[in-house]
Structures are given as structure tokens and as C-alpha cells.
C-alpha positions in Angstrom: 38.1 -18.1 207.2 40.7 -16.8 204.9 43.8 -15.8 206.7 43.9 -12.3 204.3 40.8 -10.9 205.9 42.0 -8.1 208.3 42.2 -9.1 211.2 42.5 -12.8 211.1 45.8 -13.3 210.0 47.4 -13.6 213.5 44.2 -15.5 214.4 44.5 -18.3 211.4 48.7 -18.7 212.7 47.4 -19.4 216.5 45.2 -22.2 215.4 47.8 -23.5 213.1 50.1 -23.6 215.3 47.9 -24.9 217.8 47.6 -27.8 215.6 51.1 -29.1 215.3 52.2 -31.7 217.7 55.1 -30.5 220.5 56.5 -33.5 220.2 57.8 -34.6 216.6 59.5 -37.6 215.1 62.2 -37.5 212.6 60.1 -37.6 209.4 58.1 -34.9 210.5 60.9 -32.5 212.1 62.5 -33.1 208.3 59.7 -31.0 207.2 60.1 -28.7 209.7 63.4 -28.5 209.7 63.8 -28.7 206.0 66.8 -30.8 206.5 67.4 -34.6 206.2 66.8 -37.3 208.6 70.6 -37.9 208.5 71.4 -34.4 209.3 69.0 -34.6 212.4 70.7 -37.8 213.2 74.3 -36.0 213.3 72.8 -33.5 215.2 71.3 -35.6 217.7 74.6 -37.9 218.3 77.2 -34.9 217.9 79.8 -35.4 220.9 79.3 -31.8 221.6 76.3 -30.2 222.6 73.9 -32.4 221.1 70.5 -32.0 219.7 68.3 -33.3 223.1 65.9 -36.0 221.6 63.8 -38.6 223.8 63.9 -41.9 222.6 60.2 -44.0 223.0 60.8 -47.6 221.8 62.7 -47.4 218.6 61.6 -44.3 217.7 63.2 -40.9 218.3 61.5 -37.9 219.5 62.5 -34.2 219.0 60.2 -31.3 221.5 59.4 -28.5 218.5 59.9 -25.8 220.8 63.3 -27.6 221.9 64.7 -27.7 218.2 63.9 -24.3 217.5 65.7 -23.0 220.7 68.7 -25.3 219.6 68.7 -24.0 216.2 68.3 -20.6 216.8 71.4 -21.0 219.3 73.4 -22.3 216.5 73.2 -19.6 214.0 76.6 -18.9 212.0 78.7 -16.4 213.4 80.5 -14.0 211.6 84.4 -14.5 211.4 86.5 -11.6 211.1 88.8 -12.9 208.3 91.2 -9.7 208.1 92.1 -10.5 211.7 93.1 -13.8 211.5 95.4 -12.9 208.3 97.0 -10.2 211.1 97.6 -12.8 213.5 99.1 -15.4 210.9 101.2 -12.6 209.5 102.2 -11.5 212.7 103.2 -15.0 213.7 105.6 -15.8 210.4 106.9 -12.2 210.7 107.8 -12.8 214.1 106.0 -9.7 215.0 103.6 -11.6 217.7 
């Protein structure tokens, strides 16, 4: 089966996704997420809102779907720099 055949792309993707394990060790998750193992360990051990992981013996396992959701929830938020500058200027000028 070729993924380029009409109507086969979605089917090929579904089969491919089913073959991936739900629980990933750090090595597999580094490939999935394109981040280093050190970054993953930092996220797991964050003091606030850490990446959920399970320890099985000496191995850390992370559910792929949980990781994907956790990452979605930690997207970059835009910052209104102009508003910050206005607040700082107002504070310095004493008009706050």
C-alpha cells in the first residue's frame, strides 16, 4: 500500500498510529518530541505542573497521549510588550 494513492493516506496514517506504543520510555519520547532526554527529565521534575510520568523499576514511562496534551497546554503565549512598557513608565512617572 502506498500512502500517495487516493483514499489511502488516512488509512495508512491510522495503521501507522496503531503500531506506535502508547507508553514511551525517555529514549522513545525524545524521538517523538524532538527534545533531549535532559529536557524531558527537567519537565518531569518541574516544581509546578510537571510532565506526568510513571516509574517502573528504574525506567520512566510517559503515556504518549498525555505528553501530547501536556505539551499543547504549555504552548507559548504572546506577550503585549507595549502594555508592559506603559505600566513601567506609569510606575516610574508616578501616574499609576
